[in-house]
N, C-alpha and C positions, 0 to 999 in steps of 0.2 A: 761431483756427482751430477749426473745430468736430470735426476728426478727432481724437479723444482715444484713446490705446493704453491700454488697462485692464491697470496690473500685475498685477492677480490674473488677469488672462484670458491674459496674455502666455506661454502655457503652448507648450513647445515639444513638438510632437506628432511623436516620432521611433519611429514602428512601435508605440505603444502603443495599446492599445484604450480610451481614456479616457472616461469618461462624465461626463455634464453633472452639476454640483451649484450649489448655490446661491453666488453670488459678488457680494460688494457693490460696486456701482459706482454713483456720481452719487446717494447717498442711498437707494438700493433695493437689493434683492437680484435677481438674474436666474439662470436655469438657464443656466448656460455651462461651459466648460472642455473640452467634447467637440471631435472632430474638425472640427466644421461651426461651431464658435464659439470658434477659439482666441483671436481678437482681437475687440473691439467698440469701437463709437463710439456716442455719445449721438444719438439721434433727436429725442427729447423728454424730458421729465423722468419718464417712466415707460415709455420704450421705446428699446431698443439695436438697432443693425444690427449683425450677426454676421459674421464673415469665417474664411476656413478658414486654414491656415498659408502659403498662397501669396497671401493678401490678396484673395482673390475672395469678394464679397459672398454670402453663404448664406443671408439672410432675417433678419426682424425678430425680436425676442423681447420679451414684456412684462414688466414688473416682478412679481415674485411677491406675492400678496395674502397677508395675515396666516394665513389659512387654507390655501395652500399650503404656506407655510413650516412650519405646524404639522404638517401630513400629512407632509412631508418628514422632520422631524425624528422622527415616529412611526414611519415606515418606517425609518430609520436604527437607531432605539432596537430595532426589533422584529429587523433584521438581526443587530444585536449580540447579542441575545438568543439568537438562533438559532446563531450560532457559539459563544456559551458553551456551550449545549446539546452541539452537535456537538463540542467540545472535551472537555466532561466525558465524553462516550459514548467517544469515543476513548481518554480516559485509563483508563475502566473495562475496554475491550477488552484495552487494554495490559496491565492489572493482571491479568485472567483469564489472558491468556497468560503473564505471568510467574509467576503461581501454578502454573499446569499445568507450566510448565517446571521449577519448583522441585520440585513432587510427583514428577515423572518422574525428576529427578536424585537424590531421596531413595531412591525405589525402585530404581533402579540400584545405588546403593551398597548396600542390602540385600540385594540378589540373590546367591545363592549357587548355584553351579554344581552340578548334581546329580551324585553319584557314581555310577558304573557299575562293574559286574562286567564282566571280559574274557570274550569268548564264546570257547568251545574247541570247535574242529570236531572231529568224531569221524573219526578214520582219516585225517587230511591232514597227516602229516608233522610235528606238534605246533605248527603255527602257531595263535597266539591273536591273537584281534582284541579293540580295545577301540573301543566305539562313541564317538562324539562328533557330536550331532545326526543328520545324514543320512550321515555318513561313518564306514567303520570302518577303523582302521589296525592292519594285521597285524605280528606280531613279527618278520616276513621283510621288513618295510619296504615291502611293498606297501600300497595304499589301496583300498577300494571304495565306491562311490557307489550311490544309489538311480537308476536311469534307467528312468523309465516304471514297468513291473511287474518289473523284472529289478534285481538287484544285479550291477554289472559291477566289475572289480577292475582295477588297473594292470597285474598280470601277466598278463592275458588271460582269467582264469578268470571263470565266472559263478556265482554263489552265490544260495542261498536261506536266508530266514531261518525256521528252524522252531524254534519256542519261543523258547529264549535261546541257540540254536545257530545258527551261520551255517555251512551246508553248501556246499561248493565242488565244482565239478567240474573 
């Protein structure tokens, strides 16, 4: 029977985007294994007929020449080299991020919050305020925030910062 099923080509194509690669059959290498050449049968000593996974003939393919095999091997080697280069680049980028993360962690450990002096308003019932960032916390439990050009307090007062003093109305 002339219809030979190539074991190397008997790939089950189940939704994969397979690409052709050299497959040894009947004493020669043939580009096969893609969706159009899942199975093959010999037409001559240097030619095969390909078929898809449903068994439909999709066309013939000639055996690869020595030059074609060498070209294929060079392309594979080039792709491997490019993948190694990409892998090294990604490792370098990862190391750069790791170094930056470590540096930030060290800087955060060395950070010391600045000491601030309480702001004493003149003539307002002796309430003193301590500033922390953009918030002032009053000794009476109120808090004040910068809103646009104004400083608004939780107890409804509006304040202004004049020098080191928080003056509230």
